[in-house]
PDB file of N, CA, C and O in Angstrom, chain B, residues numbered from 101:
ATOM      1  N   UNK B 101      -5.903 -53.581 -53.311  1.00  0.00           N
ATOM      2  CA  UNK B 101      -5.709 -52.290 -53.635  1.00  0.00           C
ATOM      3  C   UNK B 101      -4.670 -52.059 -52.970  1.00  0.00           C
ATOM      4  O   UNK B 101      -4.469 -52.563 -51.865  1.00  0.00           O
ATOM      5  N   UNK B 102      -3.922 -51.316 -53.519  1.00  0.00           N
ATOM      6  CA  UNK B 102      -2.297 -51.051 -53.367  1.00  0.00           C
ATOM      7  C   UNK B 102      -2.036 -49.531 -52.990  1.00  0.00           C
ATOM      8  O   UNK B 102      -1.521 -49.029 -53.989  1.00  0.00           O
ATOM      9  N   UNK B 103      -2.179 -48.463 -51.873  1.00  0.00           N
ATOM     10  CA  UNK B 103      -2.010 -47.388 -51.954  1.00  0.00           C
ATOM     11  C   UNK B 103      -0.586 -46.947 -52.068  1.00  0.00           C
ATOM     12  O   UNK B 103       0.388 -47.402 -51.468  1.00  0.00           O
ATOM     13  N   UNK B 104      -0.641 -45.936 -52.984  1.00  0.00           N
ATOM     14  CA  UNK B 104       0.662 -45.256 -53.475  1.00  0.00           C
ATOM     15  C   UNK B 104       0.941 -44.065 -52.650  1.00  0.00           C
ATOM     16  O   UNK B 104       0.218 -43.154 -53.055  1.00  0.00           O
ATOM     17  N   UNK B 105       1.637 -43.705 -51.725  1.00  0.00           N
ATOM     18  CA  UNK B 105       1.976 -42.542 -51.109  1.00  0.00           C
ATOM     19  C   UNK B 105       3.047 -41.955 -51.915  1.00  0.00           C
ATOM     20  O   UNK B 105       4.071 -42.619 -52.076  1.00  0.00           O
ATOM     21  N   UNK B 106       2.948 -40.881 -52.401  1.00  0.00           N
ATOM     22  CA  UNK B 106       4.286 -39.823 -52.808  1.00  0.00           C
ATOM     23  C   UNK B 106       4.986 -39.484 -51.477  1.00  0.00           C
ATOM     24  O   UNK B 106       4.364 -38.685 -50.777  1.00  0.00           O
ATOM     25  N   UNK B 107       6.070 -39.902 -51.027  1.00  0.00           N
ATOM     26  CA  UNK B 107       6.431 -39.779 -49.593  1.00  0.00           C
ATOM     27  C   UNK B 107       7.071 -38.051 -49.651  1.00  0.00           C
ATOM     28  O   UNK B 107       7.123 -37.405 -48.605  1.00  0.00           O
ATOM     29  N   UNK B 108       7.411 -37.594 -50.652  1.00  0.00           N
ATOM     30  CA  UNK B 108       7.977 -35.986 -50.862  1.00  0.00           C
ATOM     31  C   UNK B 108       6.812 -35.102 -50.543  1.00  0.00           C
ATOM     32  O   UNK B 108       6.818 -34.249 -49.656  1.00  0.00           O
ATOM     33  N   UNK B 109       5.548 -35.446 -51.549  1.00  0.00           N
ATOM     34  CA  UNK B 109       4.139 -34.715 -51.018  1.00  0.00           C
ATOM     35  C   UNK B 109       3.760 -34.912 -49.762  1.00  0.00           C
ATOM     36  O   UNK B 109       3.426 -33.854 -49.228  1.00  0.00           O
ATOM     37  N   UNK B 110       3.676 -35.867 -49.060  1.00  0.00           N
ATOM     38  CA  UNK B 110       3.484 -35.906 -47.783  1.00  0.00           C
ATOM     39  C   UNK B 110       4.297 -35.411 -46.692  1.00  0.00           C
ATOM     40  O   UNK B 110       3.954 -34.857 -45.647  1.00  0.00           O
ATOM     41  N   UNK B 111       5.299 -35.679 -47.084  1.00  0.00           N
ATOM     42  CA  UNK B 111       6.421 -34.784 -46.315  1.00  0.00           C
ATOM     43  C   UNK B 111       6.317 -33.300 -46.508  1.00  0.00           C
ATOM     44  O   UNK B 111       6.535 -32.609 -45.512  1.00  0.00           O
ATOM     45  N   UNK B 112       6.040 -32.748 -47.552  1.00  0.00           N
ATOM     46  CA  UNK B 112       5.737 -31.179 -47.711  1.00  0.00           C
ATOM     47  C   UNK B 112       4.914 -30.789 -47.157  1.00  0.00           C
ATOM     48  O   UNK B 112       5.050 -29.743 -46.523  1.00  0.00           O
ATOM     49  N   UNK B 113       3.428 -31.652 -47.179  1.00  0.00           N
ATOM     50  CA  UNK B 113       2.286 -31.270 -46.276  1.00  0.00           C
ATOM     51  C   UNK B 113       2.352 -31.170 -45.022  1.00  0.00           C
ATOM     52  O   UNK B 113       1.942 -30.177 -44.421  1.00  0.00           O
ATOM     53  N   UNK B 114       2.980 -32.388 -44.347  1.00  0.00           N
ATOM     54  CA  UNK B 114       3.451 -32.219 -43.102  1.00  0.00           C
ATOM     55  C   UNK B 114       4.213 -31.211 -42.703  1.00  0.00           C
ATOM     56  O   UNK B 114       3.908 -30.701 -41.626  1.00  0.00           O
ATOM     57  N   UNK B 115       5.309 -30.700 -43.399  1.00  0.00           N
ATOM     58  CA  UNK B 115       6.278 -29.808 -42.740  1.00  0.00           C
ATOM     59  C   UNK B 115       5.421 -28.376 -42.952  1.00  0.00           C
ATOM     60  O   UNK B 115       5.543 -27.461 -42.138  1.00  0.00           O
ATOM     61  N   UNK B 116       4.795 -28.303 -43.791  1.00  0.00           N
ATOM     62  CA  UNK B 116       3.751 -27.085 -43.969  1.00  0.00           C
ATOM     63  C   UNK B 116       2.913 -27.027 -42.856  1.00  0.00           C
ATOM     64  O   UNK B 116       2.835 -25.928 -42.306  1.00  0.00           O
ATOM     65  N   UNK B 117       2.344 -27.841 -42.451  1.00  0.00           N
ATOM     66  CA  UNK B 117       1.575 -27.865 -41.494  1.00  0.00           C
ATOM     67  C   UNK B 117       2.120 -27.882 -39.960  1.00  0.00           C
ATOM     68  O   UNK B 117       1.456 -27.424 -39.031  1.00  0.00           O
ATOM     69  N   UNK B 118       3.421 -28.471 -39.804  1.00  0.00           N
ATOM     70  CA  UNK B 118       3.932 -28.198 -38.792  1.00  0.00           C
ATOM     71  C   UNK B 118       4.450 -26.806 -38.596  1.00  0.00           C
ATOM     72  O   UNK B 118       4.352 -26.289 -37.484  1.00  0.00           O
ATOM     73  N   UNK B 119       4.921 -26.250 -39.465  1.00  0.00           N
ATOM     74  CA  UNK B 119       5.321 -24.752 -39.521  1.00  0.00           C
ATOM     75  C   UNK B 119       4.077 -23.721 -39.297  1.00  0.00           C
ATOM     76  O   UNK B 119       4.211 -22.602 -38.802  1.00  0.00           O
ATOM     77  N   UNK B 120       2.879 -24.269 -39.731  1.00  0.00           N
ATOM     78  CA  UNK B 120       1.634 -23.513 -39.352  1.00  0.00           C
ATOM     79  C   UNK B 120       1.243 -24.027 -37.846  1.00  0.00           C
ATOM     80  O   UNK B 120       0.567 -23.235 -37.188  1.00  0.00           O
ATOM     81  N   UNK B 121       1.472 -24.830 -37.450  1.00  0.00           N
ATOM     82  CA  UNK B 121       1.318 -24.956 -35.885  1.00  0.00           C
ATOM     83  C   UNK B 121       2.223 -24.201 -35.103  1.00  0.00           C
ATOM     84  O   UNK B 121       1.947 -23.499 -34.130  1.00  0.00           O
ATOM     85  N   UNK B 122       3.517 -24.443 -35.702  1.00  0.00           N
ATOM     86  CA  UNK B 122       4.435 -23.830 -34.516  1.00  0.00           C
ATOM     87  C   UNK B 122       4.384 -22.291 -34.854  1.00  0.00           C
ATOM     88  O   UNK B 122       4.913 -21.459 -34.116  1.00  0.00           O
ATOM     89  N   UNK B 123       3.852 -22.026 -35.778  1.00  0.00           N
ATOM     90  CA  UNK B 123       3.534 -20.072 -35.770  1.00  0.00           C
ATOM     91  C   UNK B 123       2.314 -19.886 -34.812  1.00  0.00           C
ATOM     92  O   UNK B 123       2.343 -19.081 -33.881  1.00  0.00           O
ATOM     93  N   UNK B 124       1.385 -20.571 -35.057  1.00  0.00           N
ATOM     94  CA  UNK B 124       0.005 -20.476 -34.189  1.00  0.00           C
ATOM     95  C   UNK B 124       0.715 -20.486 -33.025  1.00  0.00           C
ATOM     96  O   UNK B 124       0.936 -19.355 -32.592  1.00  0.00           O
ATOM     97  N   UNK B 125       1.241 -21.587 -32.231  1.00  0.00           N
ATOM     98  CA  UNK B 125       1.863 -21.707 -31.082  1.00  0.00           C
ATOM     99  C   UNK B 125       2.629 -20.235 -30.728  1.00  0.00           C
ATOM    100  O   UNK B 125       2.333 -19.680 -29.670  1.00  0.00           O
ATOM    101  N   UNK B 126       3.223 -19.865 -31.274  1.00  0.00           N
ATOM    102  CA  UNK B 126       4.348 -18.867 -30.879  1.00  0.00           C
ATOM    103  C   UNK B 126       3.718 -17.821 -30.925  1.00  0.00           C
ATOM    104  O   UNK B 126       4.042 -16.914 -30.159  1.00  0.00           O
ATOM    105  N   UNK B 127       2.536 -17.635 -31.924  1.00  0.00           N
ATOM    106  CA  UNK B 127       1.617 -16.558 -31.747  1.00  0.00           C
ATOM    107  C   UNK B 127       1.047 -16.223 -30.301  1.00  0.00           C
ATOM    108  O   UNK B 127       1.190 -15.210 -29.616  1.00  0.00           O
ATOM    109  N   UNK B 128       0.362 -17.391 -30.062  1.00  0.00           N
ATOM    110  CA  UNK B 128      -0.967 -17.367 -29.057  1.00  0.00           C
ATOM    111  C   UNK B 128       0.328 -17.109 -27.666  1.00  0.00           C
ATOM    112  O   UNK B 128       0.163 -16.474 -26.625  1.00  0.00           O
ATOM    113  N   UNK B 129       1.227 -17.643 -28.000  1.00  0.00           N
ATOM    114  CA  UNK B 129       1.930 -17.919 -26.449  1.00  0.00           C
ATOM    115  C   UNK B 129       2.509 -16.457 -26.190  1.00  0.00           C
ATOM    116  O   UNK B 129       2.522 -16.039 -25.032  1.00  0.00           O
ATOM    117  N   UNK B 130       3.025 -15.604 -27.313  1.00  0.00           N
ATOM    118  CA  UNK B 130       3.438 -14.327 -27.141  1.00  0.00           C
ATOM    119  C   UNK B 130       2.082 -13.421 -26.687  1.00  0.00           C
ATOM    120  O   UNK B 130       2.152 -12.553 -25.818  1.00  0.00           O
ATOM    121  N   UNK B 131       1.152 -13.674 -27.229  1.00  0.00           N
ATOM    122  CA  UNK B 131      -0.045 -12.866 -26.854  1.00  0.00           C
ATOM    123  C   UNK B 131      -0.469 -13.143 -25.610  1.00  0.00           C
ATOM    124  O   UNK B 131      -1.006 -12.220 -24.997  1.00  0.00           O
ATOM    125  N   UNK B 132      -0.342 -14.350 -25.005  1.00  0.00           N
ATOM    126  CA  UNK B 132      -0.764 -14.814 -23.765  1.00  0.00           C
ATOM    127  C   UNK B 132       0.489 -14.097 -22.656  1.00  0.00           C
ATOM    128  O   UNK B 132       0.165 -13.712 -21.533  1.00  0.00           O
ATOM    129  N   UNK B 133       1.546 -14.024 -23.035  1.00  0.00           N
ATOM    130  CA  UNK B 133       2.506 -13.432 -22.291  1.00  0.00           C
ATOM    131  C   UNK B 133       2.531 -11.899 -22.093  1.00  0.00           C
ATOM    132  O   UNK B 133       2.865 -11.242 -21.107  1.00  0.00           O
ATOM    133  N   UNK B 134       2.002 -11.447 -23.528  1.00  0.00           N
ATOM    134  CA  UNK B 134       1.446 -10.216 -23.567  1.00  0.00           C
ATOM    135  C   UNK B 134       0.678  -9.597 -22.518  1.00  0.00           C
ATOM    136  O   UNK B 134       1.027  -8.660 -21.800  1.00  0.00           O
ATOM    137  N   UNK B 135      -0.662 -10.377 -22.512  1.00  0.00           N
ATOM    138  CA  UNK B 135      -1.564 -10.149 -21.857  1.00  0.00           C
ATOM    139  C   UNK B 135      -1.095 -10.031 -20.269  1.00  0.00           C
ATOM    140  O   UNK B 135      -1.262  -9.058 -19.534  1.00  0.00           O
ATOM    141  N   UNK B 136      -0.467 -11.285 -19.949  1.00  0.00           N
ATOM    142  CA  UNK B 136      -0.199 -11.250 -18.352  1.00  0.00           C
ATOM    143  C   UNK B 136       0.582  -9.997 -18.199  1.00  0.00           C
ATOM    144  O   UNK B 136       0.001  -9.097 -17.594  1.00  0.00           O
ATOM    145  N   UNK B 137       1.667  -9.782 -18.584  1.00  0.00           N
ATOM    146  CA  UNK B 137       2.307  -8.581 -18.569  1.00  0.00           C
ATOM    147  C   UNK B 137       1.409  -7.390 -18.535  1.00  0.00           C
ATOM    148  O   UNK B 137       1.476  -6.628 -17.571  1.00  0.00           O
ATOM    149  N   UNK B 138       0.474  -7.144 -19.630  1.00  0.00           N
ATOM    150  CA  UNK B 138      -0.477  -6.054 -19.636  1.00  0.00           C
ATOM    151  C   UNK B 138      -1.458  -5.983 -18.448  1.00  0.00           C
ATOM    152  O   UNK B 138      -1.993  -4.937 -18.080  1.00  0.00           O
ATOM    153  N   UNK B 139      -1.640  -7.160 -17.897  1.00  0.00           N
ATOM    154  CA  UNK B 139      -2.449  -7.159 -16.696  1.00  0.00           C
ATOM    155  C   UNK B 139      -1.592  -6.757 -15.451  1.00  0.00           C
ATOM    156  O   UNK B 139      -2.049  -5.959 -14.632  1.00  0.00           O
ATOM    157  N   UNK B 140      -0.410  -7.285 -15.315  1.00  0.00           N
ATOM    158  CA  UNK B 140       0.660  -7.149 -14.267  1.00  0.00           C
ATOM    159  C   UNK B 140       0.800  -5.512 -14.424  1.00  0.00           C
ATOM    160  O   UNK B 140       0.441  -4.767 -13.512  1.00  0.00           O
ATOM    161  N   UNK B 141       1.203  -5.152 -15.323  1.00  0.00           N
ATOM    162  CA  UNK B 141       1.417  -3.569 -15.494  1.00  0.00           C
ATOM    163  C   UNK B 141       0.350  -2.922 -15.065  1.00  0.00           C
ATOM    164  O   UNK B 141       0.532  -2.028 -14.238  1.00  0.00           O
ATOM    165  N   UNK B 142      -1.239  -3.269 -15.604  1.00  0.00           N
ATOM    166  CA  UNK B 142      -2.174  -1.997 -15.189  1.00  0.00           C
ATOM    167  C   UNK B 142      -2.344  -2.371 -13.781  1.00  0.00           C
ATOM    168  O   UNK B 142      -2.536  -1.421 -13.022  1.00  0.00           O
ATOM    169  N   UNK B 143      -2.316  -3.543 -13.263  1.00  0.00           N
ATOM    170  CA  UNK B 143      -2.146  -3.649 -11.556  1.00  0.00           C
ATOM    171  C   UNK B 143      -1.350  -3.014 -10.767  1.00  0.00           C
ATOM    172  O   UNK B 143      -1.753  -2.488  -9.729  1.00  0.00           O
ATOM    173  N   UNK B 144       0.198  -2.975 -11.263  1.00  0.00           N
ATOM    174  CA  UNK B 144       1.067  -2.187 -10.876  1.00  0.00           C
ATOM    175  C   UNK B 144       0.783  -0.672 -10.948  1.00  0.00           C
ATOM    176  O   UNK B 144       0.844  -0.095  -9.863  1.00  0.00           O
ATOM    177  N   UNK B 145       0.512   0.006 -11.926  1.00  0.00           N
ATOM    178  CA  UNK B 145       0.040   1.254 -12.155  1.00  0.00           C
ATOM    179  C   UNK B 145      -1.427   1.507 -11.053  1.00  0.00           C
ATOM    180  O   UNK B 145      -1.662   2.607 -10.553  1.00  0.00           O
ATOM    181  N   UNK B 146      -1.961   0.755 -10.910  1.00  0.00           N
ATOM    182  CA  UNK B 146      -3.216   0.916  -9.821  1.00  0.00           C
ATOM    183  C   UNK B 146      -2.470   0.770  -8.702  1.00  0.00           C
ATOM    184  O   UNK B 146      -2.621   1.709  -7.920  1.00  0.00           O
ATOM    185  N   UNK B 147      -1.778  -0.005  -8.372  1.00  0.00           N
ATOM    186  CA  UNK B 147      -1.413  -0.095  -6.976  1.00  0.00           C
ATOM    187  C   UNK B 147      -0.734   1.226  -6.816  1.00  0.00           C
ATOM    188  O   UNK B 147      -1.017   1.893  -5.821  1.00  0.00           O
ATOM    189  N   UNK B 148       0.271   1.754  -7.824  1.00  0.00           N
ATOM    190  CA  UNK B 148       1.150   2.796  -7.437  1.00  0.00           C
ATOM    191  C   UNK B 148       0.389   4.233  -7.386  1.00  0.00           C
ATOM    192  O   UNK B 148       0.789   5.196  -6.732  1.00  0.00           O
ATOM    193  N   UNK B 149      -0.926   4.200  -8.293  1.00  0.00           N
ATOM    194  CA  UNK B 149      -2.282   5.352  -8.011  1.00  0.00           C
ATOM    195  C   UNK B 149      -2.503   5.241  -6.624  1.00  0.00           C
ATOM    196  O   UNK B 149      -2.449   6.282  -5.969  1.00  0.00           O
ATOM    197  N   UNK B 150      -2.752   4.119  -6.021  1.00  0.00           N
ATOM    198  CA  UNK B 150      -3.364   4.187  -4.665  1.00  0.00           C
ATOM    199  C   UNK B 150      -2.513   4.588  -3.558  1.00  0.00           C
ATOM    200  O   UNK B 150      -2.838   5.278  -2.591  1.00  0.00           O
ATOM    201  N   UNK B 151      -1.275   4.021  -3.844  1.00  0.00           N
ATOM    202  CA  UNK B 151      -0.066   4.377  -2.871  1.00  0.00           C
ATOM    203  C   UNK B 151       0.121   6.016  -3.077  1.00  0.00           C
ATOM    204  O   UNK B 151       0.328   6.591  -2.008  1.00  0.00           O
ATOM    205  N   UNK B 152       0.093   6.753  -4.078  1.00  0.00           N
ATOM    206  CA  UNK B 152      -0.059   7.733  -4.037  1.00  0.00           C
ATOM    207  C   UNK B 152      -1.107   8.808  -3.388  1.00  0.00           C
ATOM    208  O   UNK B 152      -0.974   9.893  -2.821  1.00  0.00           O
ATOM    209  N   UNK B 153      -2.235   7.960  -3.753  1.00  0.00           N
ATOM    210  CA  UNK B 153      -3.086   8.896  -3.059  1.00  0.00           C
ATOM    211  C   UNK B 153      -3.309   8.743  -1.883  1.00  0.00           C
ATOM    212  O   UNK B 153      -3.991   9.564  -1.270  1.00  0.00           O
ATOM    213  N   UNK B 154      -2.763   7.605  -1.267  1.00  0.00           N
ATOM    214  CA  UNK B 154      -2.457   7.431   0.435  1.00  0.00           C
ATOM    215  C   UNK B 154      -1.753   8.264   1.097  1.00  0.00           C
ATOM    216  O   UNK B 154      -1.994   8.786   2.186  1.00  0.00           O
ATOM    217  N   UNK B 155      -0.476   8.428   0.104  1.00  0.00           N
ATOM    218  CA  UNK B 155       0.519   9.519   0.788  1.00  0.00           C
ATOM    219  C   UNK B 155      -0.174  10.690   1.015  1.00  0.00           C
ATOM    220  O   UNK B 155      -0.246  11.173   2.145  1.00  0.00           O
ATOM    221  N   UNK B 156      -0.803  11.304  -0.164  1.00  0.00           N
ATOM    222  CA  UNK B 156      -1.441  12.533  -0.428  1.00  0.00           C
ATOM    223  C   UNK B 156      -2.572  12.759   0.938  1.00  0.00           C
ATOM    224  O   UNK B 156      -2.508  13.754   1.660  1.00  0.00           O
ATOM    225  N   UNK B 157      -3.572  11.676   1.126  1.00  0.00           N
ATOM    226  CA  UNK B 157      -4.209  11.664   2.324  1.00  0.00           C
ATOM    227  C   UNK B 157      -3.652  11.948   3.741  1.00  0.00           C
ATOM    228  O   UNK B 157      -4.020  12.532   4.760  1.00  0.00           O
ATOM    229  N   UNK B 158      -2.684  11.311   3.341  1.00  0.00           N
ATOM    230  CA  UNK B 158      -1.742  11.037   5.039  1.00  0.00           C
ATOM    231  C   UNK B 158      -1.251  12.598   5.148  1.00  0.00           C
ATOM    232  O   UNK B 158      -1.377  13.128   6.252  1.00  0.00           O
ATOM    233  N   UNK B 159      -0.622  13.478   3.917  1.00  0.00           N
ATOM    234  CA  UNK B 159      -0.270  14.921   4.104  1.00  0.00           C
ATOM    235  C   UNK B 159      -1.381  15.783   4.550  1.00  0.00           C
ATOM    236  O   UNK B 159      -1.343  16.649   5.424  1.00  0.00           O
ATOM    237  N   UNK B 160      -2.602  15.330   3.651  1.00  0.00           N
ATOM    238  CA  UNK B 160      -3.634  16.304   3.982  1.00  0.00           C
ATOM    239  C   UNK B 160      -4.291  16.361   5.450  1.00  0.00           C
ATOM    240  O   UNK B 160      -4.735  17.368   6.001  1.00  0.00           O
ATOM    241  N   UNK B 161      -4.252  15.038   5.962  1.00  0.00           N
ATOM    242  CA  UNK B 161      -4.718  14.700   7.427  1.00  0.00           C
ATOM    243  C   UNK B 161      -3.868  15.330   8.330  1.00  0.00           C
ATOM    244  O   UNK B 161      -4.490  15.785   9.290  1.00  0.00           O
ATOM    245  N   UNK B 162      -2.416  15.557   8.372  1.00  0.00           N
ATOM    246  CA  UNK B 162      -1.734  15.899   8.686  1.00  0.00           C
ATOM    247  C   UNK B 162      -1.593  17.277   8.904  1.00  0.00           C
ATOM    248  O   UNK B 162      -1.162  17.615  10.006  1.00  0.00           O
ATOM    249  N   UNK B 163      -1.924  18.321   7.910  1.00  0.00           N
ATOM    250  CA  UNK B 163      -2.108  19.304   7.703  1.00  0.00           C
ATOM    251  C   UNK B 163      -3.345  19.794   8.471  1.00  0.00           C
ATOM    252  O   UNK B 163      -3.288  20.670   9.335  1.00  0.00           O
ATOM    253  N   UNK B 164      -4.483  19.154   8.085  1.00  0.00           N
ATOM    254  CA  UNK B 164      -5.665  19.425   8.715  1.00  0.00           C
ATOM    255  C   UNK B 164      -5.741  19.256  10.324  1.00  0.00           C
ATOM    256  O   UNK B 164      -6.438  19.977  11.038  1.00  0.00           O
ATOM    257  N   UNK B 165      -4.977  18.267  10.761  1.00  0.00           N
ATOM    258  CA  UNK B 165      -4.830  17.879  12.011  1.00  0.00           C
ATOM    259  C   UNK B 165      -4.142  19.359  12.557  1.00  0.00           C
ATOM    260  O   UNK B 165      -4.804  20.177  13.195  1.00  0.00           O
ATOM    261  N   UNK B 166      -3.014  19.514  12.274  1.00  0.00           N
ATOM    262  CA  UNK B 166      -2.188  20.593  12.588  1.00  0.00           C
ATOM    263  C   UNK B 166      -2.843  21.946  12.313  1.00  0.00           C
ATOM    264  O   UNK B 166      -2.421  22.773  13.122  1.00  0.00           O
ATOM    265  N   UNK B 167      -3.727  22.462  11.455  1.00  0.00           N
ATOM    266  CA  UNK B 167      -4.321  23.276  11.523  1.00  0.00           C
ATOM    267  C   UNK B 167      -5.422  23.338  12.510  1.00  0.00           C
ATOM    268  O   UNK B 167      -5.858  24.375  13.009  1.00  0.00           O
ATOM    269  N   UNK B 168      -5.804  22.211  12.731  1.00  0.00           N
ATOM    270  CA  UNK B 168      -7.212  22.410  14.058  1.00  0.00           C
ATOM    271  C   UNK B 168      -6.419  22.770  15.185  1.00  0.00           C
ATOM    272  O   UNK B 168      -6.828  23.697  15.883  1.00  0.00           O
ATOM    273  N   UNK B 169      -5.210  22.118  15.525  1.00  0.00           N
ATOM    274  CA  UNK B 169      -4.301  22.358  16.691  1.00  0.00           C
ATOM    275  C   UNK B 169      -4.282  23.620  16.963  1.00  0.00           C
ATOM    276  O   UNK B 169      -4.683  24.074  18.035  1.00  0.00           O
ATOM    277  N   UNK B 170      -3.700  24.479  15.792  1.00  0.00           N
ATOM    278  CA  UNK B 170      -3.456  25.767  15.952  1.00  0.00           C
ATOM    279  C   UNK B 170      -4.562  26.340  15.970  1.00  0.00           C
ATOM    280  O   UNK B 170      -4.470  27.220  16.825  1.00  0.00           O
ATOM    281  N   UNK B 171      -5.666  26.353  15.473  1.00  0.00           N
ATOM    282  CA  UNK B 171      -6.938  27.143  15.782  1.00  0.00           C
ATOM    283  C   UNK B 171      -7.498  26.871  17.168  1.00  0.00           C
ATOM    284  O   UNK B 171      -8.187  27.752  17.683  1.00  0.00           O
ATOM    285  N   UNK B 172      -7.274  25.759  17.809  1.00  0.00           N
ATOM    286  CA  UNK B 172      -7.432  25.477  19.016  1.00  0.00           C
ATOM    287  C   UNK B 172      -6.699  26.508  20.281  1.00  0.00           C
ATOM    288  O   UNK B 172      -7.179  27.080  21.260  1.00  0.00           O
ATOM    289  N   UNK B 173      -5.538  26.431  19.806  1.00  0.00           N
ATOM    290  CA  UNK B 173      -4.580  27.371  20.509  1.00  0.00           C
ATOM    291  C   UNK B 173      -4.620  28.907  20.213  1.00  0.00           C
ATOM    292  O   UNK B 173      -3.883  29.687  20.816  1.00  0.00           O
ATOM    293  N   UNK B 174      -5.432  29.268  19.345  1.00  0.00           N
ATOM    294  CA  UNK B 174      -5.668  30.869  19.028  1.00  0.00           C
ATOM    295  C   UNK B 174      -6.461  31.477  20.027  1.00  0.00           C
ATOM    296  O   UNK B 174      -7.497  30.964  20.451  1.00  0.00           O
ATOM    297  N   UNK B 175      -5.887  32.827  20.509  1.00  0.00           N
ATOM    298  CA  UNK B 175      -6.857  33.553  21.213  1.00  0.00           C
ATOM    299  C   UNK B 175      -8.416  33.368  20.743  1.00  0.00           C
ATOM    300  O   UNK B 175      -9.443  33.012  21.320  1.00  0.00           O
ATOM    301  N   UNK B 176      -8.072  33.805  19.345  1.00  0.00           N
ATOM    302  CA  UNK B 176      -9.719  34.030  18.771  1.00  0.00           C
ATOM    303  C   UNK B 176     -10.742  32.875  19.113  1.00  0.00           C
ATOM    304  O   UNK B 176     -11.945  33.035  19.318  1.00  0.00           O
ATOM    305  N   UNK B 177     -10.045  31.683  19.137  1.00  0.00           N
ATOM    306  CA  UNK B 177     -11.000  30.426  19.265  1.00  0.00           C
ATOM    307  C   UNK B 177     -11.264  30.243  20.638  1.00  0.00           C
ATOM    308  O   UNK B 177     -12.358  29.847  21.041  1.00  0.00           O
ATOM    309  N   UNK B 178     -10.433  30.480  21.283  1.00  0.00           N
ATOM    310  CA  UNK B 178     -10.476  30.546  23.113  1.00  0.00           C
ATOM    311  C   UNK B 178     -11.828  31.424  23.550  1.00  0.00           C
ATOM    312  O   UNK B 178     -12.692  30.986  24.309  1.00  0.00           O
ATOM    313  N   UNK B 179     -11.850  32.877  22.866  1.00  0.00           N
ATOM    314  CA  UNK B 179     -12.732  33.488  23.069  1.00  0.00           C
ATOM    315  C   UNK B 179     -14.166  33.223  22.703  1.00  0.00           C
ATOM    316  O   UNK B 179     -15.177  33.495  23.351  1.00  0.00           O
ATOM    317  N   UNK B 180     -14.028  32.551  21.362  1.00  0.00           N
ATOM    318  CA  UNK B 180     -15.468  32.090  20.659  1.00  0.00           C
ATOM    319  C   UNK B 180     -15.976  31.063  21.435  1.00  0.00           C
ATOM    320  O   UNK B 180     -17.166  31.074  21.748  1.00  0.00           O
ATOM    321  N   UNK B 181     -15.140  30.066  21.829  1.00  0.00           N
ATOM    322  CA  UNK B 181     -15.429  28.923  22.613  1.00  0.00           C
ATOM    323  C   UNK B 181     -16.148  29.298  24.233  1.00  0.00           C
ATOM    324  O   UNK B 181     -16.942  28.604  24.868  1.00  0.00           O
ATOM    325  N   UNK B 182     -15.670  30.375  24.534  1.00  0.00           N
ATOM    326  CA  UNK B 182     -15.965  30.627  25.854  1.00  0.00           C
ATOM    327  C   UNK B 182     -17.248  31.047  26.207  1.00  0.00           C
ATOM    328  O   UNK B 182     -17.775  30.965  27.317  1.00  0.00           O
ATOM    329  N   UNK B 183     -17.797  31.594  24.972  1.00  0.00           N
ATOM    330  CA  UNK B 183     -19.101  31.873  24.883  1.00  0.00           C
ATOM    331  C   UNK B 183     -20.030  30.886  25.278  1.00  0.00           C
ATOM    332  O   UNK B 183     -19.832  29.716  24.952  1.00  0.00           O
ATOM    333  N   UNK B 184     -21.226  31.281  26.077  1.00  0.00           N
ATOM    334  CA  UNK B 184     -22.134  30.067  26.173  1.00  0.00           C
ATOM    335  C   UNK B 184     -23.257  29.820  25.284  1.00  0.00           C
ATOM    336  O   UNK B 184     -23.947  28.811  25.427  1.00  0.00           O
TER     337      UNK B 184
END
């Protein structure tokens, strides 16, 4: 039995399959890169928010400590703390 392949038909099919595979690869690669970037962006935003919150807490702690120190220096606090 002799098989007769039509070269043009096979080349066209292979070309189409190649384009489909190439498109799938390109789309998959783009989605993976976007996913990595979005994860990176999300992490960066979370780190920024945490750093901002830490800065606010440091400022609040400074103000609290300063107010507590001022309170201890006030005559009213000294008078109240001197009662038994």
